[in-house]
FITILO-551093 format. One record per residue (C-alpha): residue number from 1; residue in three letters; x, y, z. Coordinates in Angstrom, 1 decimal. Layout:
# residues N
 pos code      x      y      z
 NUM  Ala      X      Y      Z
...
***
This chain:
# residues 446
 pos code      x      y      z
   1  Met   85.3   72.7   91.0
   2  Thr   88.8   73.3   92.3
   3  Tyr   89.9   76.9   92.9
   4  Leu   93.6   76.3   93.5
   5  Leu   95.0   78.6   90.8
   6  Pro   92.8   81.7   91.5
   7  Ser   93.4   81.2   95.3
   8  Leu   97.2   81.1   94.6
   9  Met   96.9   84.2   92.4
  10  Leu   95.2   86.1   95.2
  11  Leu   97.8   85.0   97.8
  12  Ala  100.6   85.9   95.4
  13  Leu   99.1   89.4   95.0
  14  Val   98.9   89.8   98.8
  15  Ala  102.6   88.7   99.1
  16  Gly  103.6   91.2   96.4
  17  Ile  101.8   94.1   98.2
  18  Phe  103.4   93.4  101.5
  19  Ser  106.9   92.8  100.0
  20  Gly  107.0   96.5   99.0
  21  Tyr  107.3   95.7   95.3
  22  Pro  105.5   98.2   93.0
  23  Val  101.8   97.1   92.9
  24  Ala  101.5   97.8   89.1
  25  Leu  104.4   95.6   88.3
  26  Ser  103.2   92.9   90.7
  27  Leu   99.8   92.9   89.0
  28  Ala  101.2   92.8   85.5
  29  Gly  103.8   90.1   86.3
  30  Leu  101.4   87.9   88.1
  31  Ser   99.0   88.1   85.1
  32  Val  101.7   86.7   82.8
  33  Val  102.8   84.0   85.3
  34  Phe   99.3   82.7   85.8
  35  Met   98.4   82.9   82.1
  36  Leu  101.2   80.4   81.7
  37  Leu  100.3   78.3   84.7
  38  Gly   96.6   78.3   83.7
  39  Asp   97.6   76.9   80.3
  40  Ile   95.7   79.6   78.5
  41  Ala   95.6   79.1   74.7
  42  Leu   97.6   81.4   72.5
  43  Pro   94.4   83.0   70.8
  44  Thr   93.0   83.8   74.3
  45  Phe   96.4   85.2   75.3
  46  Ser   96.2   87.5   72.3
  47  Leu   92.6   88.4   73.2
  48  Ile   93.6   89.4   76.8
  49  Thr   96.4   91.6   75.5
  50  Ser   94.1   93.4   73.0
  51  Arg   91.5   93.8   75.8
  52  Val   94.0   95.5   78.0
  53  Phe   94.9   98.0   75.3
  54  Gly   91.3   98.5   74.3
  55  Ala   90.1   98.9   77.9
  56  Val   92.8  101.3   79.0
  57  Leu   95.2  102.8   76.5
  58  Glu   92.8  103.2   73.6
  59  Asn   89.8  104.2   75.7
  60  Trp   88.3  107.5   74.7
  61  Val   86.4  107.9   78.0
  62  Leu   89.6  107.6   80.0
  63  Ala   91.1  110.5   78.0
  64  Ala   89.1  112.7   80.4
  65  Ile   91.5  111.8   83.2
  66  Pro   94.6  113.8   82.1
  67  Leu   92.3  116.7   81.2
  68  Phe   90.7  116.8   84.6
  69  Ile   94.1  116.5   86.3
  70  Phe   95.4  119.4   84.2
  71  Met   92.3  121.4   85.1
  72  Gly   92.9  120.8   88.8
  73  Ile   96.6  121.6   88.6
  74  Met   96.0  124.9   86.7
  75  Leu   93.3  125.9   89.2
  76  Glu   95.8  125.3   92.0
  77  Lys   98.5  127.3   90.1
  78  Ser   96.0  130.2   89.7
  79  Lys   96.1  130.6   93.5
  80  Val   92.3  130.6   93.7
  81  Ala   92.2  128.4   96.8
  82  Asp   94.8  130.5   98.6
  83  Lys   92.9  133.8   98.0
  84  Leu   89.6  132.2   99.0
  85  Leu   91.0  130.7  102.2
  86  Leu   92.5  134.0  103.3
  87  Glu   89.2  135.9  102.5
  88  Leu   87.0  133.3  104.2
  89  Glu   89.3  133.2  107.2
  90  Ala   89.0  137.0  107.5
  91  Leu   85.2  136.9  107.0
  92  Phe   84.7  134.3  109.8
  93  His   87.6  135.6  111.9
  94  Gly   85.5  137.0  114.8
  95  Arg   83.5  133.7  115.2
  96  Arg   84.6  130.6  117.1
  97  Gly   85.2  127.8  114.6
  98  Gly   85.2  130.3  111.8
  99  Leu   88.5  129.3  110.3
 100  Gly   87.4  125.6  110.5
 101  Leu   84.3  126.4  108.5
 102  Ala   86.4  128.3  106.0
 103  Val   88.6  125.2  105.6
 104  Val   85.5  123.0  105.0
 105  Ile   84.2  125.4  102.3
 106  Ile   87.6  125.5  100.6
 107  Gly   87.7  121.7  100.8
 108  Ile   84.4  121.4   98.9
 109  Ile   85.6  123.9   96.3
 110  Met   89.0  122.1   95.9
 111  Ala   87.2  118.8   95.7
 112  Ala   85.2  120.1   92.7
 113  Ser   88.4  121.3   91.0
 114  Thr   91.1  118.8   91.6
 115  Gly   89.4  115.4   92.1
 116  Ile   92.7  113.9   93.4
 117  Ile   92.9  113.0   97.1
 118  Gly   96.7  113.4   97.4
 119  Ala   96.6  116.8   95.8
 120  Ser   93.7  118.1   97.9
 121  Val   95.1  116.9  101.2
 122  Val   98.6  118.2  100.5
 123  Leu   97.3  121.6   99.4
 124  Met   94.9  121.9  102.3
 125  Gly   97.5  120.8  104.8
 126  Thr  100.1  123.3  103.4
 127  Met   97.7  126.2  103.3
 128  Ala   95.4  125.7  106.3
 129  Leu   97.2  123.7  109.0
 130  Pro   99.8  126.4  109.9
 131  Leu   97.0  129.1  110.0
 132  Met   94.8  127.0  112.2
 133  Leu   97.5  126.1  114.7
 134  Lys   98.7  129.7  114.8
 135  Gln   95.2  130.8  115.7
 136  Gly   95.3  128.3  118.6
 137  Tyr   93.2  125.5  117.2
 138  Asn   93.4  122.1  118.8
 139  Lys   95.8  119.9  116.7
 140  Ser   93.4  117.0  116.4
 141  Val   90.4  119.2  115.4
 142  Ala   92.5  121.1  112.8
 143  Ile   93.9  117.8  111.4
 144  Gly   90.5  116.1  111.3
 145  Thr   88.9  119.1  109.5
 146  Ile   91.7  119.1  106.9
 147  Leu   91.6  115.4  106.3
 148  Gly   87.8  115.2  106.0
 149  Ser   87.6  118.2  103.6
 150  Gly   90.7  117.1  101.7
 151  Thr   89.4  113.7  100.8
 152  Leu   86.1  115.0   99.4
 153  Gly   87.8  115.1   96.0
 154  Ile   87.2  111.4   95.6
 155  Leu   83.5  111.9   95.7
 156  Ile   82.4  115.4   94.7
 157  Pro   82.3  115.7   90.9
 158  Pro   84.1  116.0   88.6
 159  Ser   85.9  113.2   90.3
 160  Ile   88.5  111.2   88.3
 161  Met   87.5  108.1   90.2
 162  Leu   83.9  108.4   89.1
 163  Val   85.1  108.6   85.5
 164  Val   86.8  105.3   86.0
 165  Phe   83.8  103.8   87.8
 166  Gly   81.6  104.8   84.9
 167  Asp   83.8  103.1   82.4
 168  Val   84.4  100.0   84.3
 169  Met   80.8   99.5   85.4
 170  Gln   79.3  100.7   82.2
 171  Val   77.2  103.4   83.9
 172  Pro   76.7  106.8   82.4
 173  Ile   79.3  109.2   84.0
 174  Gly   76.8  112.0   84.0
 175  Asp   74.5  110.0   86.2
 176  Leu   77.4  109.2   88.6
 177  Phe   78.3  112.9   88.8
 178  Ala   74.7  113.8   89.5
 179  Gly   74.4  111.0   92.1
 180  Ala   77.6  112.0   93.9
 181  Leu   76.7  115.6   94.4
 182  Leu   74.3  115.3   97.3
 183  Pro   76.3  112.7   99.2
 184  Gly   79.4  114.8   98.8
 185  Leu   77.7  118.0  100.1
 186  Met   76.1  115.9  102.9
 187  Leu   79.5  114.8  104.1
 188  Gly   80.8  118.4  103.9
 189  Gly   77.8  119.5  106.0
 190  Phe   78.7  116.8  108.6
 191  Tyr   82.2  118.3  108.9
 192  Ala   80.8  121.8  109.2
 193  Leu   78.4  120.6  112.0
 194  Tyr   81.3  119.0  113.7
 195  Ile   83.1  122.3  113.9
 196  Ile   80.0  124.1  115.2
 197  Tyr   79.5  121.4  117.8
 198  Val   83.1  121.8  119.0
 199  Ala   82.6  125.6  119.1
 200  Phe   79.7  125.2  121.5
 201  Thr   81.0  122.3  123.6
 202  Ala   84.8  123.1  123.7
 203  Pro   85.3  126.7  122.5
 204  His   88.9  126.8  123.5
 205  Lys   89.7  124.2  120.8
 206  Val   88.4  126.5  118.0
 207  Pro   89.1  130.0  119.2
 208  Ala   87.9  133.1  117.4
 209  Gly   90.1  135.8  115.9
 210  Lys   89.6  139.6  116.0
 211  Ala   86.4  140.6  114.3
 212  Leu   86.6  143.0  111.3
 213  Lys   84.7  146.3  111.2
 214  Ser   81.5  146.4  109.2
 215  Ala   82.9  148.5  106.4
 216  Asn   85.9  146.2  105.9
 217  Met   83.5  143.2  106.1
 218  Ala   81.4  144.5  103.2
 219  Met   84.5  145.1  101.0
 220  Leu   85.8  141.6  101.9
 221  Phe   82.5  140.0  101.0
 222  Leu   82.6  141.7   97.6
 223  Arg   86.2  140.6   97.0
 224  Leu   85.2  137.1   98.0
 225  Leu   82.4  137.0   95.5
 226  Lys   84.7  138.3   92.8
 227  Asn   87.3  135.5   93.4
 228  Leu   84.6  132.8   93.8
 229  Ile   82.3  133.5   90.9
 230  Ile   84.7  132.6   88.0
 231  Pro   85.9  129.2   89.3
 232  Ala   82.3  128.4   90.3
 233  Leu   81.1  129.2   86.8
 234  Leu   83.9  127.1   85.3
 235  Ile   83.3  124.1   87.5
 236  Ser   79.5  124.3   87.2
 237  Ser   79.7  124.6   83.4
 238  Val   81.8  121.5   83.2
 239  Leu   79.4  119.5   85.5
 240  Val   76.2  120.8   83.8
 241  Ser   77.5  120.0   80.3
 242  Ile   78.3  116.4   81.3
 243  Val   75.3  115.7   83.5
 244  Leu   72.8  117.0   80.9
 245  Gly   74.6  115.1   78.1
 246  Ile   75.5  118.3   76.2
 247  Ala   79.1  117.1   76.2
 248  Thr   80.9  113.8   76.8
 249  Pro   83.1  113.6   79.9
 250  Thr   86.2  114.0   77.7
 251  Glu   84.7  117.1   76.0
 252  Gly   83.7  118.5   79.4
 253  Ala   87.1  117.9   80.8
 254  Ala   88.7  119.7   77.8
 255  Ile   86.4  122.7   78.4
 256  Gly   87.5  122.7   82.1
 257  Ala   91.2  122.4   81.2
 258  Phe   91.1  125.3   78.8
 259  Gly   89.0  127.4   81.2
 260  Ala   91.4  126.8   84.1
 261  Met   94.3  127.8   81.8
 262  Val   92.5  131.1   80.9
 263  Met   91.8  131.7   84.6
 264  Ala   95.5  131.3   85.4
 265  Leu   96.4  133.7   82.6
 266  Phe   94.0  136.4   83.8
 267  Ser   95.2  136.0   87.4
 268  Arg   98.7  136.6   86.1
 269  Gln   99.9  133.2   87.4
 270  Leu  100.5  131.6   84.0
 271  Ser  104.0  131.5   82.7
 272  Trp  106.1  129.2   80.6
 273  Arg  107.6  127.6   83.8
 274  Val  104.1  127.1   85.3
 275  Met  102.8  125.5   82.1
 276  Val  105.8  123.1   81.8
 277  Asn  105.5  122.1   85.5
 278  Ser  101.7  121.6   85.1
 279  Leu  102.1  119.4   82.1
 280  Lys  104.9  117.5   83.8
 281  Asp  102.7  116.9   86.9
 282  Thr   99.8  115.9   84.7
 283  Cys  101.9  113.4   82.8
 284  Leu  103.3  111.9   86.0
 285  Thr   99.9  111.5   87.6
 286  Thr   98.3  110.2   84.5
 287  Gly  101.2  107.8   83.9
 288  Met  100.8  106.4   87.4
 289  Ile   97.1  105.9   87.0
 290  Leu   97.4  104.2   83.6
 291  Ile  100.2  101.8   84.5
 292  Leu   98.2  100.7   87.5
 293  Ala   95.1  100.4   85.3
 294  Val   97.0   98.3   82.7
 295  Gly   98.4   95.9   85.5
 296  Ala   95.0   95.7   87.3
 297  Thr   93.0   95.1   84.0
 298  Ala   95.4   92.3   83.0
 299  Tyr   95.3   90.7   86.4
 300  Ser   91.5   90.9   86.5
 301  Leu   91.1   89.3   83.0
 302  Val   93.5   86.4   83.8
 303  Phe   91.9   85.9   87.2
 304  Lys   88.5   85.6   85.6
 305  Arg   89.8   83.3   82.9
 306  Ile   91.3   80.8   85.4
 307  Gly   88.1   80.5   87.4
 308  Gly   88.3   83.5   89.7
 309  Gln   84.9   84.9   88.8
 310  Ser   83.2   81.6   89.7
 311  Met   85.2   81.4   92.9
 312  Ile   84.0   84.9   94.0
 313  Glu   80.4   84.1   93.0
 314  Asp   80.5   80.9   95.0
 315  Ala   82.0   82.7   98.0
 316  Val   79.3   85.3   97.9
 317  Gly   76.7   82.6   97.6
 318  Ile   77.7   81.2  101.0
 319  Val   76.6   84.5  102.6
 320  Gly   73.0   83.9  101.6
 321  His   70.4   85.2   99.3
 322  Ser   69.7   88.6  100.9
 323  Pro   71.0   91.3   98.5
 324  Tyr   71.7   93.7  101.4
 325  Leu   73.8   91.1  103.2
 326  Val   75.8   90.6   99.9
 327  Ile   76.3   94.4   99.6
 328  Leu   77.5   94.5  103.3
 329  Val   80.1   91.8  102.7
 330  Ile   81.3   93.5   99.5
 331  Met   81.6   96.8  101.3
 332  Leu   83.5   95.3  104.2
 333  Leu   85.9   93.6  101.7
 334  Ile   86.5   96.9   99.8
 335  Phe   86.9   98.8  103.0
 336  Val   89.8   96.4  104.1
 337  Leu   91.3   96.5  100.6
 338  Gly   91.3  100.3  100.8
 339  Phe   94.0  100.1  103.5
 340  Phe   96.4   98.5  101.1
 341  Leu   95.4   99.4   97.6
 342  Glu   94.9  102.7   95.8
 343  Trp   91.4  103.4   94.3
 344  Ile   92.9  102.8   90.9
 345  Glu   93.7   99.2   91.6
 346  Ile   90.3   98.6   93.3
 347  Ser   88.5  100.2   90.4
 348  Phe   90.1   98.1   87.7
 349  Leu   90.7   94.9   89.8
 350  Val   87.8   94.5   92.2
 351  Leu   84.8   96.3   90.6
 352  Pro   84.9   94.1   87.4
 353  Leu   84.5   91.1   89.7
 354  Phe   81.7   92.4   91.9
 355  Ala   79.7   94.6   89.5
 356  Pro   78.2   91.6   87.7
 357  Ile   77.2   90.0   91.0
 358  Val   75.5   93.3   92.2
 359  Ala   73.8   93.7   88.8
 360  Gly   72.2   90.2   89.3
 361  Leu   70.9   90.9   92.8
 362  Asp   67.1   91.1   93.3
 363  Phe   66.2   94.2   95.4
 364  Gly   62.4   93.9   94.7
 365  Asp   60.7   97.2   94.4
 366  Ala   63.5   99.2   96.1
 367  Phe   64.9  100.3   92.7
 368  Ala   63.2  101.1   89.5
 369  Asn   65.8   99.4   87.3
 370  Gln   69.3   97.9   87.3
 371  Gly   70.8  101.2   86.4
 372  Glu   69.7  102.7   89.7
 373  Val   71.2   99.8   91.5
 374  Met   74.6  100.3   89.9
 375  Ile   74.6  104.1   90.6
 376  Trp   73.7  103.5   94.2
 377  Phe   76.4  100.7   94.5
 378  Ala   79.0  103.0   92.9
 379  Met   78.3  105.7   95.5
 380  Leu   78.6  103.2   98.3
 381  Val   82.0  102.1   97.0
 382  Ala   83.1  105.8   96.6
 383  Ile   82.2  106.8  100.1
 384  Asn   83.6  103.5  101.4
 385  Leu   87.0  104.2   99.8
 386  Gln   87.0  107.7  101.1
 387  Thr   86.6  106.3  104.6
 388  Ser   89.3  103.6  104.2
 389  Phe   91.8  106.3  103.0
 390  Leu   91.2  108.0  106.4
 391  Thr   91.3  104.9  108.6
 392  Pro   94.4  104.3  110.8
 393  Pro   96.9  102.8  110.6
 394  Phe   97.1  102.4  106.8
 395  Gly   95.0  105.2  105.4
 396  Tyr   96.7  106.9  102.4
 397  Ala   95.4  110.3  103.3
 398  Leu   97.1  110.1  106.8
 399  Phe  100.5  109.5  105.2
 400  Tyr   99.9  112.4  102.7
 401  Leu   99.3  114.8  105.6
 402  Lys  102.1  113.4  107.8
 403  Gly  104.5  114.0  104.9
 404  Ile  103.9  117.8  104.8
 405  Ala  102.8  118.4  108.4
 406  Ile  104.7  121.1  110.3
 407  Pro  107.0  120.1  113.2
 408  Gly  105.1  119.3  116.4
 409  Val  102.3  117.4  114.6
 410  Thr  102.7  113.7  115.6
 411  Thr  101.2  110.6  114.1
 412  Met   99.1  110.2  117.2
 413  Asp   97.6  113.7  116.7
 414  Ile   96.6  112.7  113.2
 415  Tyr   95.0  109.4  114.5
 416  Lys   93.1  111.3  117.1
 417  Gly   91.9  113.9  114.7
 418  Val   90.6  111.5  112.1
 419  Val   88.5  109.4  114.5
 420  Pro   85.4  111.7  114.5
 421  Ile   85.7  112.2  110.7
 422  Val   85.7  108.4  110.2
 423  Leu   82.6  108.1  112.3
 424  Met   80.9  110.7  110.2
 425  Gln   82.0  108.9  107.1
 426  Leu   80.5  105.6  108.4
 427  Leu   77.3  107.5  109.1
 428  Gly   77.3  108.7  105.5
 429  Val   77.7  105.2  104.2
 430  Leu   74.9  104.0  106.4
 431  Leu   72.5  106.8  105.3
 432  Val   73.2  106.2  101.6
 433  Ala   72.7  102.5  102.1
 434  Leu   69.3  103.0  104.0
 435  Phe   68.1  105.9  101.8
 436  Pro   69.2  105.4   98.2
 437  Met   67.2  108.5   97.1
 438  Ile   70.1  110.6   98.6
 439  Val   72.0  109.3   95.5
 440  Leu   69.2  108.7   93.0
 441  Trp   67.1  111.9   93.4
 442  Leu   69.3  114.2   91.3
 443  Pro   69.9  111.7   88.5
 444  Gly   66.2  111.2   88.3
 445  Lys   65.6  114.9   87.9
 446  Val   68.1  115.4   85.0
***
């Protein structure tokens, strides 16, 4: 069978990406062009159009996306992260690496509240980077800590990306949220251990501040608990309701959005201006995600229709019959694509092509059922994408931080800082690949 048309379609997409033309428009435009070139019948053309609208614009599950985005923005507006960072910084002030540990903890909290890499990295960079450099932290260590912690939002639930994964791969979103929790905390633990390691081996890179008196420390600890308990209850109630099946992802997201608005109100940060700006930011972010989703879905459907799915399956078949070798090849391809494409395009464009292949692999007794395979595969992809967003020279997170970095922070500082973080990420991917129970233990318990 000839694969001329699907090959040309892939090459045209690569050309569109490197031309600087908006990716969403490239995807949508190419889908129309190759529908005509592929001589697709009019009824099929109509079917593809209805599938695009049904899969994206009329999808009830994806309605959770704007609600989770609004929840994250309102939590940001309530200044919870700012207060917690200052209090954690003061709590750890007398210890080497204390501020770095505070940043990691805030990164985990922000990951569970925003779920958007760009927002987390920008917020962490704006809040923490000036503080760390002022205290005398090595630039590379400070930058690496912020980038690693800031990108946890793609993995730690409630992650918008996992909502999309669940819909595209037809995997329960509650299971994905449960499966992502331990890997996300594991990576956060790696970052904390990195700070502790630097504190012992190169203490001048993570200097300590002046320690507080015991009385002040006790008051600070109580204030920290007060500011932490409400957002923790909100986030945990959203996660528990979704994971246990009490609420659908959309209903859980609605609870979170309303709760975040109430938090902003009681913290006296909610005003008409804040509400309008939050809704505006939510609409802009949601619009960006949906237009990319429409373009990627149309491209994927046309690509399959003109023989692309068969081409991918034949190409994977060349690798051999080992399921783990097939997974390795898919991971390498997604890793490279992560340099050039956002997670949205990869979710709607690449996963529909590879998910059926992975579902058909025979892993023997390694997994109890196909559902476990898909949850494990989804987590591998999620950690893989988090890693590719940090990898020089094209990682998206690097550009986000460079855009808001204070004067004196160079691109080379960012590249140096991210190297140990990327190595820890790759270790995380390897551990999840070798020990699937890191992912599957919690879904099996709930």
